[in-house]
N, C-alpha and C positions, 0 to 999 in steps of 0.2 A: 612652413610658417600655419597655414591652414588652420593648422592644428596650439596653434597658442592663443585663436581666437576664439569662442566655446555661445555666439551668437548661435539662438537660436532659431532655428529652419522658418520660421513661420517672419525674422528679419532679414530685407534685405535691406544693404546695407552701401551706401556712395559712397565713395575717400572724400569731399567735402577741402577737407587740410583746416575749418572748424574745432570740430571735436568726436572725438573714433571714441569706438570703445578698447578698452585696456587691456595688456593682449594677459596670459591666462601667467604667466611670470611677475608679472606687473605688480599684478593683486590679488598674490598671493608673497609681497614681499611689506607693499601696504598692509598684511592684515599683521604682518609675525611684527612687526614693527611699533604696530597696536598696540598689539596682546602685548607689548611687551613693556612699555608706558604704562599699559592699565599699569599694569602688574606691580613696577620695579617704579614706579615716577621716570625723572631723569639722576637714576643712579650709573647708568651708563652713560647723558652723554656724553666723557671724554671719548667711551669709542662710535657713537654716532658722528662727532665730527670727525672725525678718524678716517674711518667707513667715507662720509661723504671727500672729504681734500682725500685723496685715493681714490672716491670715480673720479671727480672730475679731473683727478693728473687722468687717466686711462681713458678720457673720452674725449680730452685737448687735440 
């Protein structure tokens, strides 16, 4: 799990449930979505909604 968080060695992070660093996978997913949206706009909106629905079902 530590490899999912790449904090700089000079940072000491105390988890207090208000804000937290993003895991690497989360940052990569957001970056990929932003790049797709920048390049294609809402052309893939239907797929995005399907993926969101599937994710919500998996997490329920």
